[in-house]
C-alpha positions in Angstrom: -29.3 -251.7 48.9 -30.9 -248.3 48.8 -28.8 -245.2 49.3 -29.2 -242.9 52.3 -31.2 -239.8 51.5 -33.3 -237.0 53.1 -36.7 -235.8 52.0 -38.1 -232.4 52.8 -41.3 -230.6 51.7 -44.8 -231.6 50.9 -45.3 -235.1 49.4 -47.6 -233.6 46.9 -45.2 -230.9 45.6 -43.1 -231.2 42.4 -40.0 -233.2 43.1 -36.5 -231.7 43.0 -33.4 -234.0 43.4 -30.3 -232.2 44.7 -27.1 -234.1 44.0 -23.8 -233.3 45.8 -20.4 -233.1 44.2 -17.2 -235.1 44.6 -15.8 -235.4 48.1 -19.0 -234.3 49.7 -22.4 -235.6 50.9 -26.0 -234.4 51.0 -25.0 -232.5 54.2 -23.5 -229.7 52.0 -27.0 -229.0 50.9 -28.5 -228.6 54.4 -28.9 -224.9 54.1 -30.4 -224.7 50.7 -32.7 -227.7 50.8 -35.1 -226.3 53.4 -35.5 -223.1 51.4 -36.4 -225.1 48.3 -38.8 -227.3 50.4 -41.2 -224.4 50.6 -42.0 -225.1 46.9 -40.7 -228.6 46.2 -40.5 -232.0 47.6 -36.7 -232.1 47.9 -34.8 -235.3 47.8 -31.1 -235.1 48.8 -29.2 -238.4 48.4 -25.8 -239.4 49.6 -24.3 -241.0 46.5 -22.7 -244.5 46.8 -19.3 -244.2 48.5 -20.2 -240.9 50.2 -21.8 -239.7 53.4 -24.1 -242.1 55.2 -24.3 -244.4 52.2 -20.8 -245.6 52.3 -20.0 -248.7 50.3 -17.9 -249.2 47.2 -17.1 -246.6 44.6 -19.1 -246.9 41.4 -19.4 -245.3 38.0 -21.4 -242.2 37.3 -24.1 -244.4 35.7 -24.1 -246.6 38.8 -24.6 -243.6 41.0 -27.5 -242.4 38.8 -29.1 -245.9 39.0 -28.9 -245.8 42.8 -30.6 -242.4 42.8 -33.4 -243.7 40.6 -34.0 -246.4 43.1 -35.0 -243.8 45.8 -36.9 -241.4 43.6 -40.5 -242.7 43.5 -41.9 -239.7 41.5 -42.9 -240.1 37.9 -41.3 -236.8 37.0 -38.6 -234.7 38.7 -36.1 -232.0 38.3 -32.5 -233.2 38.7 -30.0 -230.6 40.0 -26.3 -231.4 40.5 -23.2 -229.6 41.6 -19.8 -230.6 40.1 -19.7 -234.4 39.8 -23.4 -234.3 40.9 -24.0 -232.6 37.6 -22.6 -235.6 35.8 -24.9 -237.8 37.8 -27.9 -235.6 37.0 -27.0 -235.8 33.3 -26.8 -239.6 33.6 -30.3 -239.5 35.2 -31.6 -237.6 32.2 -30.0 -240.1 29.9 -31.3 -243.1 31.8 -34.8 -241.8 32.4 -35.5 -239.1 29.9 -39.3 -239.4 30.4 -38.9 -238.8 34.1 -36.4 -235.9 34.2 -38.3 -232.7 33.3 -35.4 -230.3 33.8 -31.7 -230.5 34.4 -29.9 -228.0 36.5 -26.1 -228.2 36.3 -23.9 -226.1 38.6 -20.1 -226.1 37.8 -20.5 -229.5 36.2 -17.6 -230.7 34.0 -18.2 -231.8 30.5 -18.6 -235.5 30.0 -16.2 -237.5 27.8 -19.1 -237.9 25.3 -19.7 -234.2 25.1 -16.0 -233.5 24.5 -16.0 -236.1 21.7 -19.2 -234.6 20.2 -17.6 -231.2 20.2 -14.6 -232.6 18.3 -16.9 -234.2 15.8 -18.8 -230.9 15.3 -15.5 -229.1 14.6 -14.5 -231.9 12.2 -17.8 -232.0 10.3 -20.0 -228.9 11.2 -22.7 -229.8 8.6 -23.2 -233.3 10.0 -23.5 -231.8 13.5 -26.2 -229.4 12.3 -28.1 -232.3 10.7 -28.3 -234.2 14.0 -30.7 -233.0 16.6 -29.8 -233.3 20.4 -31.8 -235.8 22.4 -32.2 -233.3 25.3 -32.8 -229.7 24.2 -31.6 -227.0 26.6 -34.2 -224.7 28.2 -32.0 -222.0 29.5 -33.8 -219.4 31.5 -32.1 -216.6 33.4 -33.2 -214.6 36.4 -32.8 -211.4 34.3 -35.4 -212.7 32.0 -38.0 -213.1 34.7 -37.4 -216.8 35.6 -35.7 -218.5 38.5 -33.0 -221.1 38.0 -35.6 -223.9 37.7 -37.4 -222.2 34.9 -40.3 -221.1 37.1 -41.7 -217.7 36.2 -40.8 -215.2 38.9 -43.7 -213.5 40.7 -44.2 -209.8 39.7 
């Protein structure tokens, strides 16, 4: 069963999926989504167990799979707040060829990332020999980029 979601913006614009945090719904993004819809096709889902979707609680991966069912774009930016950041990360892991950028806002570290950090401390050389599957592309506003990595206008 598809999850409840809102779509704003032009169908031809690049797709941005905004994912709410724990104890919330897509309604918490009602003010920011229209602002972003000027440049993006914004998809705001209500994760399983939240908002209009309701239903049973599920895992982070289950939530990510539910989001993938409503995102029909070949490529998209996934942005998540808090627990939504974990869902966005799971999206990037499940569909690395579709997620072009990952925006995490106050997202907690995953269990896997904490274990990887422990492994790096235990064996720093082995950690340097491994290359991450998803390389960060950190761009800051003070470097002339907005949060989505788009070059700011002069």
